[in-house]
N, CA, C and O of each residue as an XYZ file, in Angstrom:
792
protein
N      52.843     -3.149     -3.658
C      53.319     -4.609     -4.242
C      52.354     -4.355     -5.667
O      51.419     -3.573     -5.837
N      52.978     -5.337     -6.596
C      52.222     -5.522     -7.765
C      51.080     -6.254     -7.825
O      51.034     -7.446     -7.521
N      50.129     -5.590     -8.212
C      48.660     -6.737     -8.326
C      48.904     -7.831     -9.322
O      49.765     -8.026    -10.180
N      48.091     -8.324     -9.002
C      48.233     -9.868     -9.882
C      46.640     -9.917    -10.875
O      45.571    -10.214    -10.342
N      46.729     -9.675    -11.909
C      45.877     -9.573    -12.933
C      44.530    -10.217    -13.148
O      43.418     -9.867    -13.543
N      45.140    -11.352    -12.698
C      43.938    -12.746    -12.495
C      43.205    -12.281    -11.561
O      42.029    -11.951    -11.717
N      44.028    -12.192    -10.188
C      43.459    -11.852     -9.126
C      42.382    -10.625     -9.113
O      41.359    -10.898     -8.483
N      42.417     -9.609     -9.567
C      42.121     -8.422    -10.073
C      40.666     -8.395    -10.993
O      39.674     -7.666    -10.998
N      41.108     -9.606    -11.769
C      39.900     -9.673    -12.946
C      38.547    -10.368    -12.268
O      37.358    -10.170    -12.516
N      39.260    -11.352    -11.215
C      38.188    -12.262    -10.364
C      37.566    -11.364     -9.561
O      36.487    -11.735     -9.100
N      37.982    -10.201     -9.246
C      37.437     -9.355     -7.800
C      36.557     -8.519     -8.728
O      35.346     -8.386     -8.555
N      37.141     -8.054     -9.565
C      36.082     -7.103    -10.522
C      34.862     -7.718    -11.268
O      34.018     -7.030    -11.842
N      34.846     -9.132    -11.207
C      33.954    -10.110    -11.722
C      32.985    -10.282    -10.675
O      31.799    -10.085    -10.940
N      33.272    -10.561     -9.732
C      32.438    -10.175     -8.193
C      32.051     -8.871     -8.080
O      30.841     -8.645     -8.068
N      32.696     -8.113     -8.009
C      32.082     -6.785     -7.741
C      31.097     -6.505     -8.389
O      30.289     -5.795     -7.790
N      30.741     -6.908     -9.808
C      29.909     -6.818    -10.758
C      28.483     -7.045    -10.176
O      27.519     -6.560    -10.767
N      28.323     -7.760     -9.050
C      27.071     -8.664     -8.805
C      26.194     -7.592     -7.909
O      26.720     -6.680     -7.271
N      25.172     -7.773     -7.945
C      24.079     -6.597     -7.009
C      24.380     -6.700     -5.314
O      24.240     -7.753     -4.693
N      24.786     -5.506     -4.735
C      25.125     -5.687     -3.612
C      26.544     -6.198     -3.135
O      26.893     -5.810     -2.021
N      27.098     -6.727     -3.587
C      28.727     -6.634     -3.369
C      29.719     -5.529     -3.958
O      30.003     -5.221     -5.116
N      30.081     -5.114     -2.880
C      30.895     -4.123     -2.812
C      32.542     -4.783     -3.223
O      32.842     -5.882     -3.689
N      33.332     -3.715     -2.865
C      34.983     -4.424     -3.244
C      35.399     -5.483     -2.357
O      35.931     -6.554     -2.647
N      34.971     -4.872     -0.874
C      35.591     -5.819      0.218
C      34.878     -6.663      0.147
O      35.542     -7.638      0.498
N      33.650     -7.066     -0.145
C      33.026     -8.429     -0.293
C      33.636     -9.454     -1.547
O      33.769    -10.678     -1.535
N      33.984     -8.349     -2.747
C      34.210     -9.341     -4.005
C      35.816     -9.509     -3.452
O      36.153    -10.686     -3.579
N      36.650     -8.860     -3.008
C      37.779     -9.455     -2.220
C      37.622    -10.946     -1.894
O      37.977    -11.953     -2.507
N      36.918    -10.748     -0.625
C      36.849    -12.259      0.040
C      36.125    -13.205     -0.391
O      36.154    -14.349      0.062
N      35.319    -12.762     -1.424
C      34.954    -14.222     -2.266
C      36.116    -14.471     -3.090
O      36.658    -15.522     -2.748
N      36.741    -13.847     -4.121
C      38.191    -14.121     -4.787
C      39.058    -14.779     -4.080
O      39.612    -15.617     -4.791
N      39.389    -14.786     -3.131
C      40.235    -15.333     -2.140
C      39.829    -16.310     -1.758
O      40.576    -17.286     -1.824
N      38.765    -16.434     -1.317
C      37.616    -17.881     -0.925
C      37.831    -18.674     -2.152
O      38.104    -19.832     -1.837
N      37.814    -18.511     -3.317
C      37.785    -19.018     -4.737
C      39.875    -19.699     -4.742
O      40.344    -20.740     -5.203
N      40.335    -18.915     -4.259
C      41.890    -19.700     -4.539
C      41.933    -20.229     -3.676
O      42.967    -20.890     -3.764
N      41.254    -20.527     -2.350
C      41.237    -21.272     -1.139
C      40.742    -23.073     -1.663
O      41.273    -24.144     -1.372
N      39.471    -22.747     -2.562
C      39.015    -23.716     -2.955
C      39.660    -24.820     -3.456
O      40.690    -24.632     -4.103
N      39.214    -26.033     -3.267
C      39.895    -27.278     -4.132
C      39.432    -27.115     -5.580
O      38.392    -26.595     -5.985
N      40.512    -27.719     -6.330
C      40.236    -27.702     -7.475
C      39.236    -27.928     -8.352
O      39.080    -27.423     -9.464
N      38.459    -28.848     -7.694
C      36.920    -29.936     -8.302
C      36.178    -28.843     -7.949
O      35.555    -28.381     -8.905
N      36.043    -28.334     -7.035
C      35.141    -27.393     -6.193
C      35.268    -26.311     -7.581
O      34.389    -26.316     -8.443
N      36.125    -25.664     -7.641
C      36.247    -24.693     -8.544
C      35.551    -24.858     -9.866
O      34.810    -23.997    -10.343
N      35.860    -26.141    -10.497
C      35.863    -26.834    -11.433
C      34.095    -27.002    -11.413
O      33.533    -26.947    -12.507
N      33.292    -27.193    -10.224
C      32.237    -27.365    -10.496
C      31.207    -26.208    -10.072
O      29.982    -26.314    -10.132
N      31.905    -25.116     -9.645
C      31.273    -23.903     -9.314
C      31.482    -22.968    -10.970
O      30.640    -22.163    -11.368
N      32.594    -23.264    -11.630
C      32.642    -22.912    -13.246
C      31.330    -23.430    -13.799
O      30.443    -22.773    -14.345
N      31.383    -25.044    -13.496
C      30.435    -25.601    -14.335
C      28.809    -25.459    -14.182
O      28.008    -25.852    -15.030
N      28.442    -24.768    -12.833
C      27.045    -24.387    -12.524
C      27.043    -23.106    -13.515
O      26.372    -22.966    -14.537
N      28.073    -22.116    -12.878
C      28.119    -21.115    -13.513
C      27.474    -21.198    -15.170
O      26.456    -20.566    -15.452
N      28.128    -21.966    -16.101
C      28.424    -22.129    -17.722
C      27.217    -22.678    -17.889
O      26.638    -22.203    -18.866
N      26.499    -23.654    -17.200
C      25.140    -24.253    -17.169
C      24.173    -23.389    -17.149
O      23.321    -23.289    -18.033
N      24.250    -22.648    -16.050
C      23.103    -21.464    -15.810
C      22.904    -20.592    -17.253
O      21.903    -20.419    -17.947
N      24.063    -20.202    -17.368
C      24.107    -19.209    -18.455
C      23.307    -20.503    -19.943
O      22.173    -20.190    -20.309
N      23.645    -21.177    -20.306
C      23.278    -22.272    -21.569
C      22.276    -22.510    -21.383
O      21.581    -22.317    -22.380
N      21.499    -23.041    -20.145
C      20.395    -23.906    -19.935
C      18.953    -22.699    -19.766
O      17.834    -22.615    -20.273
N      19.583    -22.071    -18.976
C      17.973    -21.522    -18.321
C      17.761    -20.196    -19.322
O      18.668    -19.445    -19.681
N      16.473    -20.097    -19.655
C      16.175    -18.857    -20.668
C      14.830    -18.228    -20.077
O      14.212    -18.797    -19.177
N      14.474    -17.188    -20.559
C      12.898    -16.545    -20.209
C      12.213    -17.208    -21.313
O      12.699    -17.328    -22.438
N      10.864    -17.711    -20.887
C       9.700    -18.190    -21.393
C       9.470    -16.572    -21.939
O       9.354    -15.521    -21.309
N       9.458    -16.914    -23.598
C       8.931    -15.893    -24.577
C       7.142    -15.488    -23.967
O       6.781    -14.324    -24.144
N       6.420    -16.196    -23.479
C       4.998    -15.664    -23.384
C       5.095    -14.862    -22.104
O       4.790    -13.670    -22.146
N       5.512    -15.439    -20.917
C       5.449    -14.849    -19.737
C       6.719    -14.348    -19.064
O       6.691    -13.740    -17.994
N       7.718    -14.598    -19.663
C       8.952    -14.186    -18.842
C       9.442    -14.842    -17.630
O      10.151    -14.247    -16.819
N       9.082    -16.032    -17.497
C       9.321    -16.536    -16.100
C      10.362    -17.940    -16.745
O      10.137    -18.817    -17.578
N      11.647    -17.578    -15.817
C      12.831    -18.509    -16.125
C      12.228    -20.072    -16.165
O      11.371    -20.612    -15.466
N      12.925    -20.501    -17.125
C      12.684    -22.113    -17.409
C      14.040    -22.643    -17.948
O      14.845    -21.947    -18.565
N      14.226    -24.168    -17.594
C      15.319    -24.886    -18.078
C      14.640    -25.730    -19.085
O      13.776    -26.514    -18.694
N      14.978    -25.642    -20.510
C      14.132    -26.746    -21.257
C      13.344    -25.772    -22.266
O      13.532    -24.582    -22.520
N      12.367    -26.714    -22.767
C      11.575    -26.024    -23.571
C      10.249    -25.645    -22.655
O       9.830    -24.488    -22.639
N       9.690    -26.585    -21.978
C       8.901    -25.942    -20.890
C       9.354    -25.428    -20.013
O      10.421    -25.481    -19.402
N       7.645    -24.408    -19.914
C       7.341    -23.217    -18.744
C       6.834    -23.860    -17.635
O       5.871    -24.610    -17.800
N       7.374    -23.683    -16.369
C       6.643    -24.351    -15.315
C       5.884    -23.835    -15.064
O       5.295    -24.394    -14.139
N       5.393    -22.867    -15.384
C       3.987    -21.770    -15.073
C       3.037    -22.079    -16.393
O       1.944    -22.635    -16.283
N       3.543    -21.685    -17.537
C       2.705    -21.324    -18.677
C       2.159    -23.195    -18.801
O       0.973    -23.405    -19.056
N       3.026    -24.288    -18.620
C       2.840    -25.485    -19.218
C       2.057    -26.439    -17.865
O       1.948    -27.657    -17.727
N       1.657    -25.444    -17.106
C       0.908    -26.226    -15.645
C      -0.329    -25.969    -15.671
O      -0.815    -24.871    -15.403
N      -1.198    -27.387    -16.136
C      -2.200    -27.135    -16.589
C      -3.546    -26.988    -15.482
O      -4.755    -26.956    -15.714
N      -2.707    -26.907    -14.061
C      -3.294    -26.692    -12.559
C      -3.737    -25.560    -12.215
O      -4.555    -25.230    -11.357
N      -2.943    -24.806    -13.184
C      -3.551    -23.048    -12.553
C      -4.181    -22.415    -13.496
O      -4.362    -22.492    -14.711
N      -4.539    -21.606    -12.382
C      -6.289    -20.522    -13.166
C      -5.272    -19.701    -14.320
O      -4.285    -18.975    -14.207
N      -6.147    -20.276    -15.587
C      -5.390    -19.643    -16.760
C      -5.894    -18.055    -17.026
O      -5.270    -17.381    -17.846
N      -6.978    -17.514    -16.348
C      -8.078    -16.809    -16.682
C      -7.473    -15.014    -16.111
O      -7.889    -13.934    -16.531
N      -6.326    -15.287    -14.987
C      -5.714    -14.540    -14.407
C      -4.038    -14.440    -14.568
O      -3.354    -15.463    -14.544
N      -3.628    -13.507    -14.683
C      -2.422    -13.115    -14.760
C      -1.727    -11.592    -13.761
O      -2.170    -10.444    -13.731
N      -0.410    -12.239    -12.982
C      -0.231    -11.329    -12.203
C       0.901    -10.678    -12.687
O       1.806    -11.312    -13.230
N       0.935     -9.429    -12.537
C       2.041     -8.794    -13.855
C       3.218     -8.309    -12.472
O       2.699     -8.188    -11.363
N       4.368     -8.116    -12.565
C       5.460     -8.125    -11.792
C       6.284     -7.525    -12.438
O       6.138     -7.518    -13.660
N       7.399     -6.838    -11.853
C       8.594     -6.328    -12.447
C       9.659     -7.166    -12.932
O      10.256     -7.032    -14.000
N       9.856     -8.120    -11.970
C      11.293     -8.930    -11.766
C      10.833    -10.164    -11.332
O      10.023    -10.163    -10.405
N      11.230    -11.337    -11.871
C      11.435    -12.939    -11.795
C      11.636    -13.127    -10.417
O      11.059    -13.991     -9.757
N      12.707    -12.069     -9.847
C      12.177    -12.487     -8.230
C      10.891    -11.948     -7.499
O      10.466    -12.614     -6.555
N      10.392    -11.058     -7.779
C       9.072    -10.735     -7.921
C       8.127    -12.022     -7.709
O       7.557    -12.258     -6.643
N       8.040    -12.792     -8.821
C       7.244    -13.481     -9.150
C       7.718    -14.565     -8.512
O       6.744    -15.261     -8.225
N       8.593    -15.004     -8.189
C       9.212    -16.070     -7.006
C       8.535    -16.090     -5.877
O       7.974    -17.110     -5.476
N       8.516    -14.762     -5.138
C       8.205    -14.300     -3.530
C       6.780    -14.433     -3.749
O       6.332    -14.856     -2.683
N       5.598    -14.253     -4.790
C       4.530    -14.420     -4.518
C       3.995    -16.048     -4.816
O       3.119    -16.546     -4.108
N       4.579    -16.733     -5.848
C       4.975    -18.224     -5.921
C       5.392    -19.277     -4.421
O       4.863    -20.326     -4.053
N       6.425    -18.567     -3.866
C       6.795    -19.326     -2.797
C       5.805    -19.213     -1.645
O       5.923    -19.985     -0.694
N       4.497    -17.981     -1.675
C       3.899    -17.811     -0.384
C       2.486    -18.622     -0.886
O       1.423    -18.627     -0.265
N       2.709    -19.173     -1.928
C       1.356    -20.477     -1.980
C      -0.339    -19.819     -1.779
O      -1.349    -20.319     -1.285
N      -0.103    -18.666     -2.328
C      -1.356    -18.019     -2.057
C      -2.276    -17.612     -3.376
O      -3.399    -17.107     -3.406
N      -1.258    -18.079     -4.624
C      -2.048    -17.473     -5.645
C      -1.462    -18.875     -6.882
O      -0.370    -19.443     -6.924
N      -2.399    -19.020     -7.546
C      -2.302    -20.053     -8.172
C      -2.312    -19.715     -9.909
O      -2.028    -20.645    -10.664
N      -2.599    -18.554    -10.401
C      -2.627    -17.950    -11.899
C      -1.616    -18.230    -12.284
O      -0.778    -18.978    -11.779
N      -1.580    -17.472    -13.520
C      -0.454    -17.084    -14.310
C       0.380    -15.671    -14.157
O      -0.150    -14.704    -13.609
N       1.524    -15.624    -14.601
C       2.577    -14.528    -14.350
C       2.725    -13.690    -15.725
O       2.427    -13.954    -16.890
N       3.195    -12.791    -15.222
C       3.796    -11.259    -16.605
C       4.916    -11.051    -15.734
O       4.855    -10.835    -14.524
N       5.810    -11.124    -16.353
C       7.456    -10.224    -16.135
C       7.592     -9.399    -17.024
O       7.839     -9.640    -18.205
N       7.360     -7.795    -16.246
C       8.267     -7.185    -17.225
C       9.617     -6.918    -17.453
O      10.109     -6.454    -18.481
N      10.306     -7.316    -16.194
C      11.691     -7.065    -16.410
C      12.047     -5.830    -16.139
O      13.034     -5.432    -16.758
N      11.410     -4.896    -15.202
C      11.374     -3.470    -14.585
C      10.445     -2.258    -14.547
O       9.365     -2.258    -15.139
N      10.831     -1.375    -13.938
C       9.425     -0.458    -13.889
C      10.213      0.902    -14.886
O      11.342      1.203    -15.272
N       8.882      1.409    -14.973
C       9.288      2.992    -15.824
C      10.194      3.619    -14.909
O      10.043      3.245    -13.746
N      11.092      4.466    -15.106
C      11.719      5.733    -14.521
C      12.518      6.199    -15.666
O      13.387      5.620    -16.318
N      11.929      7.598    -15.775
C      12.601      8.613    -16.419
C      14.197      8.618    -15.763
O      15.229      8.472    -16.419
N      14.098      8.817    -14.366
C      15.574      8.834    -13.883
C      16.549      8.059    -14.250
O      17.726      8.358    -14.452
N      15.969      6.947    -14.339
C      17.108      5.768    -15.027
C      17.355      5.671    -16.553
O      18.372      5.294    -17.135
N      16.155      6.112    -17.070
C      16.293      6.075    -18.667
C      15.431      4.507    -19.058
O      15.699      3.851    -20.065
N      14.495      4.153    -18.151
C      13.602      3.262    -18.338
C      12.324      3.711    -18.780
O      11.658      4.438    -18.042
N      11.748      3.233    -20.319
C      10.719      3.654    -20.962
C       9.813      2.653    -21.335
O      10.206      1.507    -21.119
N       8.442      2.812    -21.956
C       7.911      1.871    -22.205
C       8.193      0.815    -23.144
O       7.792     -0.345    -23.052
N       8.814      1.235    -23.930
C       9.525      0.311    -24.988
C      10.757     -0.712    -24.319
O      11.203     -1.661    -24.964
N      11.154     -0.425    -23.159
C      12.536     -1.065    -22.285
C      11.897     -2.196    -21.950
O      12.584     -3.215    -22.019
N      10.168     -2.378    -21.418
C       9.496     -3.079    -20.795
C       8.917     -4.111    -21.491
O       8.604     -3.853    -22.654
N       8.623     -5.569    -20.942
C       7.925     -6.099    -21.359
C       6.379     -6.340    -21.612
O       5.631     -7.290    -21.381
N       6.227     -5.235    -22.115
C       4.637     -5.018    -22.233
C       4.106     -5.431    -23.930
O       2.885     -5.581    -23.892
N       4.380     -5.544    -24.660
C       4.052     -5.887    -26.172
C       3.363     -7.892    -25.711
O       2.255     -8.403    -25.873
N       4.180     -8.242    -25.349
C       3.646     -9.782    -25.128
C       2.750     -9.971    -23.994
O       2.252    -11.093    -23.908
N       2.337     -8.834    -22.819
C       1.163     -9.049    -22.116
C      -0.288     -8.440    -23.054
O      -1.460     -8.807    -22.958
N       0.076     -7.820    -23.588
C      -1.006     -7.272    -24.808
C      -1.198     -8.201    -25.340
O      -2.340     -8.631    -25.181
N      -0.511     -8.816    -26.005
C      -0.687     -9.860    -27.157
C      -1.751    -11.023    -26.209
O      -2.864    -11.233    -26.691
N      -1.434    -11.627    -25.101
C      -1.806    -12.373    -24.143
C      -3.515    -11.822    -24.178
O      -4.430    -12.594    -24.467
N      -3.687    -10.652    -23.899
C      -5.000     -9.998    -23.449
C      -5.497    -10.193    -24.617
O      -6.591    -10.758    -24.601
N      -5.084     -9.927    -25.614
C      -5.854     -9.763    -27.031
C      -6.484    -10.996    -27.242
O      -7.647    -10.966    -27.645
N      -5.698    -12.553    -26.958
C      -6.386    -13.658    -27.159
C      -7.296    -14.181    -27.053
O      -7.753    -15.158    -27.647
N      -7.952    -13.093    -25.651
C      -9.370    -13.267    -25.039
C      -9.651    -14.256    -23.939
O     -10.780    -14.694    -23.714
N      -8.523    -14.602    -23.235
C      -8.639    -15.903    -21.959
C      -8.464    -15.316    -20.977
O      -8.657    -16.029    -19.992
N      -8.230    -14.494    -20.793
C      -7.567    -13.335    -19.318
C      -9.000    -12.670    -18.827
O      -9.508    -11.755    -19.475
N      -9.460    -13.071    -17.926
C     -10.216    -12.229    -16.995
C      -9.729    -11.339    -16.287
O     -10.151    -10.190    -16.418
N      -8.872    -11.591    -15.498
C      -8.176    -10.411    -14.518
C      -6.653    -10.394    -14.665
O      -5.931    -11.318    -15.042
N      -6.299     -9.109    -14.277
C      -4.944     -8.662    -14.424
C      -4.818     -8.276    -13.372
O      -5.297     -7.169    -13.128
N      -4.213     -8.924    -12.439
C      -3.565     -8.124    -11.011
C      -1.896     -7.488    -11.251
O      -0.921     -8.033    -11.769
N      -2.063     -6.060    -10.611
C      -0.667     -4.831    -11.144
C       0.114     -5.254     -9.890
O      -0.337     -4.727     -8.873
N       1.133     -6.041     -9.695
C       1.908     -6.263     -8.720
C       3.128     -5.699     -8.593
O       3.935     -6.223     -7.825
N       3.543     -4.307     -9.468
C       4.241     -3.868     -9.150
C       4.796     -3.366     -8.005
O       3.948     -3.366     -7.113
N       5.955     -2.895     -7.607
C       6.324     -2.356     -6.110
C       5.547     -1.076     -5.777
O       5.334     -0.115     -6.516
N       5.143     -1.284     -4.418
C       5.053     -0.096     -3.899
C       5.516      1.284     -3.645
O       5.277      1.939     -2.630
N       6.438      1.784     -5.023
C       7.353      2.953     -4.847
C       6.750      3.770     -6.029
O       5.653      3.430     -6.472
N       7.380      4.772     -6.529
C       6.937      5.653     -7.391
C       7.383      5.030     -8.736
O       6.825      5.286     -9.803
N       8.177      4.398     -8.631
C       8.461      3.831    -10.158
C       7.342      2.716    -10.633
O       6.846      2.564    -11.749
N       7.105      1.961     -9.368
C       6.261      0.912     -9.306
C       4.889      1.501     -9.707
O       4.251      1.198    -10.716
N       4.488      2.525     -8.613
C       3.163      3.195     -9.250
C       2.891      3.678    -10.509
O       1.789      3.696    -11.058
N       4.253      4.184    -11.071
C       3.751      4.963    -12.226
C       3.765      3.264    -13.251
O       2.800      3.024    -13.976
N       4.638      2.520    -13.180
C       4.235      1.275    -14.181
C       3.130      0.909    -14.127
O       2.688      0.550    -15.218
N       2.141      0.804    -12.908
C       0.816      0.009    -12.741
C       0.126      0.849    -13.590
O      -0.422      0.456    -14.621
N       0.131      2.346    -13.077
C      -0.698      3.314    -13.644
C      -0.926      3.476    -15.285
O      -1.919      4.022    -15.766
N       0.412      2.778    -16.235
C       0.672      3.158    -17.181
C       0.010      1.794    -17.782
O      -0.824      1.830    -18.687
N       0.365      0.866    -17.318
C      -0.082     -0.759    -17.458
C      -1.780     -0.668    -17.798
O      -2.333     -0.996    -18.848
N      -2.377     -0.134    -16.605
C      -3.694     -0.327    -16.483
C      -4.447      0.873    -17.618
O      -5.635      0.836    -17.938
N      -3.687      1.655    -17.990
C      -4.118      2.618    -18.885
C      -4.139      2.314    -20.042
O      -4.844      2.873    -20.882
N      -3.061      1.009    -20.343
C      -2.942     -0.344    -21.945
C      -4.220     -0.910    -21.945
O      -4.756     -1.131    -23.031
N      -4.856     -1.208    -20.782
C      -5.867     -2.309    -20.663
C      -6.885     -1.501    -20.628
O      -7.879     -2.105    -21.032
N      -7.180     -0.137    -20.262
C      -8.698      0.084    -19.988
C      -9.495     -0.605    -20.629
O     -10.302     -1.377    -20.111
N      -9.331     -0.358    -22.121
C     -10.270     -0.825    -22.947
C     -10.859     -2.062    -23.100
O     -11.930     -2.224    -23.686
N      -9.903     -3.347    -22.368
C     -10.438     -4.180    -22.423
C     -11.437     -4.935    -21.677
O     -11.807     -4.455    -20.605
N     -11.848     -5.851    -22.005
C     -12.999     -6.607    -21.000
C     -12.483     -7.517    -20.053
O     -12.533     -8.746    -20.119
N     -12.035     -6.891    -19.258
C     -11.106     -7.518    -18.055
C     -11.393     -6.662    -16.650
O     -11.527     -5.442    -16.563
N     -11.439     -7.477    -15.760
C     -10.898     -6.873    -14.224
C      -9.253     -6.552    -13.759
O      -8.357     -7.354    -13.498
N      -9.244     -5.113    -13.766
C      -8.063     -4.671    -13.443
C      -7.585     -4.273    -12.028
O      -8.013     -3.273    -11.452
N      -6.823     -4.977    -11.590
C      -6.817     -5.004    -10.011
C      -5.042     -4.454     -9.420
O      -3.971     -4.749     -9.951
N      -5.194     -3.902     -8.621
C      -3.799     -3.693     -8.020
C      -3.686     -4.366     -6.487
O      -4.712     -4.514     -5.823
N      -2.731     -4.656     -6.109
C      -2.127     -5.187     -4.572
C      -2.614     -4.480     -4.154
O      -2.818     -3.385     -4.678
N      -3.114     -4.936     -2.691
C      -3.741     -4.653     -1.695
C      -2.294     -3.585     -1.082
O      -1.159     -3.585     -1.559
N      -2.843     -2.679      0.184
C      -1.280     -2.469      0.732
C      -1.109     -2.965      2.100
O      -1.106     -2.433      3.209
N      -0.950     -4.321      1.599
C      -0.805     -4.772      2.989
C       1.208     -4.750      2.823
O       1.997     -5.291      3.599
N       1.473     -4.110      1.827
C       2.872     -3.915      1.377
C       3.006     -2.542      1.677
O       2.266     -1.633      1.301
N       4.292     -2.450      2.584
C       4.511     -0.727      3.179
C       5.321     -0.031      1.674
O       6.378     -0.330      1.119
N       4.453      0.820      1.420
C       5.402      1.698      0.489
C       7.179      2.036      0.711
O       7.636      2.515      1.749
N       7.879      1.721     -0.319
C       9.088      1.219     -0.151
C       9.582      0.284     -0.356
O      10.672      0.243     -0.927
N       8.936     -0.771      0.047
C       9.374     -2.263      0.050
C       9.414     -2.792     -0.922
O       8.756     -2.271     -1.821
N       9.903     -3.602     -1.130
C      10.228     -5.145     -2.517
C       9.163     -6.102     -2.253
O       8.490     -5.944     -1.235
N       8.902     -7.163     -3.110
C       8.116     -8.012     -3.037
C       9.148     -9.310     -2.823
O       8.743    -10.404     -2.430
N      10.084     -9.115     -3.036
C      11.119    -10.381     -2.967
C      11.879    -10.357     -1.653
O      12.663    -11.270     -1.393
N      11.633     -9.134     -0.635
C      11.685     -9.199      0.977
C      10.703     -9.345      1.881
O      10.855     -9.398      3.101
N       9.225     -9.440      1.002
C       7.935     -9.727      1.838
C       7.953    -11.237      2.520
O       8.574    -12.242      2.174
N       7.209    -11.058      3.413
C       7.189    -12.488      4.475
C       5.734    -13.000      3.728
O       5.111    -12.105      3.157
N       5.281    -14.071      3.702
C       4.176    -14.924      2.952
C       3.001    -14.263      3.255
O       2.188    -13.895      2.408
N       2.864    -14.058      4.820
C       1.633    -13.490      5.211
C       1.219    -12.223      4.686
O       0.047    -11.971      4.407
N       2.386    -11.247      4.521
C       2.142    -10.081      4.103
C       1.642    -10.275      2.712
O       0.499     -9.918      2.427
N       2.295    -10.726      1.981
C       2.063    -11.166      0.252
C       0.655    -11.597      0.327
O      -0.045    -11.188     -0.599
N       0.028    -12.397      1.300
C      -1.466    -12.824      1.226
C      -2.293    -11.874      1.551
O      -3.397    -11.819      1.009
N      -1.947    -11.069      2.382
C      -2.992    -10.273      2.652
C      -3.074     -9.179      1.477
O      -4.173     -8.767      1.109
N      -2.136     -8.821      1.024
C      -1.736     -7.912     -0.223
C      -2.303     -8.113     -1.359
O      -2.852     -7.226     -2.013
N      -2.189     -9.665     -1.788
C      -3.296    -10.417     -2.661
C      -4.833    -10.020     -2.238
O      -5.505     -9.339     -3.013
N      -5.447    -10.535     -0.792
C      -6.484    -10.519     -0.461
C      -7.146     -9.024     -0.263
O      -8.339     -8.909      0.018
N      -6.309     -7.931     -0.425
C      -6.963     -7.041     -0.837
C      -6.466     -6.206     -1.805
O      -6.472     -5.007     -1.528
N      -6.101     -6.495     -2.714
C      -6.137     -6.251     -3.821
C      -7.569     -5.333     -4.452
O      -8.681     -5.759     -4.141
N      -7.468     -4.175     -5.266
C      -8.258     -3.385     -5.798
C      -8.588     -3.220     -7.251
O      -7.871     -3.611     -8.173
N      -9.730     -2.609     -7.369
C     -10.046     -2.685     -8.779
C      -9.421     -1.030     -9.226
O      -9.483      0.007     -8.565
N      -8.883     -1.245    -10.452
C      -8.132      0.302    -10.722
C      -9.413      0.875    -11.482
O      -9.408      2.026    -11.918
């Protein structure tokens, strides 16, 4: 049977999403074909709007809509602490635990020679600029407890060692090989409480 080009393009588009294989992408594509026109239009508008209106805060990397960053512009936060994480999802997991009320800095990845990710590929320079401003007293390194995460934490700690700040690492309430975004609030709370100085 001849393939339908538009359907194939839709399937391939869904298959580009993380964790979505060919079979799941096909199910999603067929579901879209079964949707009412107004629902498809709403789906399209949501995709378009998110790409046009959501951006990364140039200071911390947190996603924002409009000009105001929900973290940097929150005057009730502890502005002398910065929690350094690898991804927005990691910051969101910490935020949803309601155990931390400081600032964040998102690196957008972890160092990995095997994957071709090097220091210049990460959002490190803005972090150093924030430290140089002199308001930060503690940097909490919250990269994932994996080889790449540990390598990243060690590298960032080495860059910060000459500054007059406390450098701490999340405690190991988190198991090796796990990700922050899938951790439950209690585990995250214990990991925060058990952070240690590097």
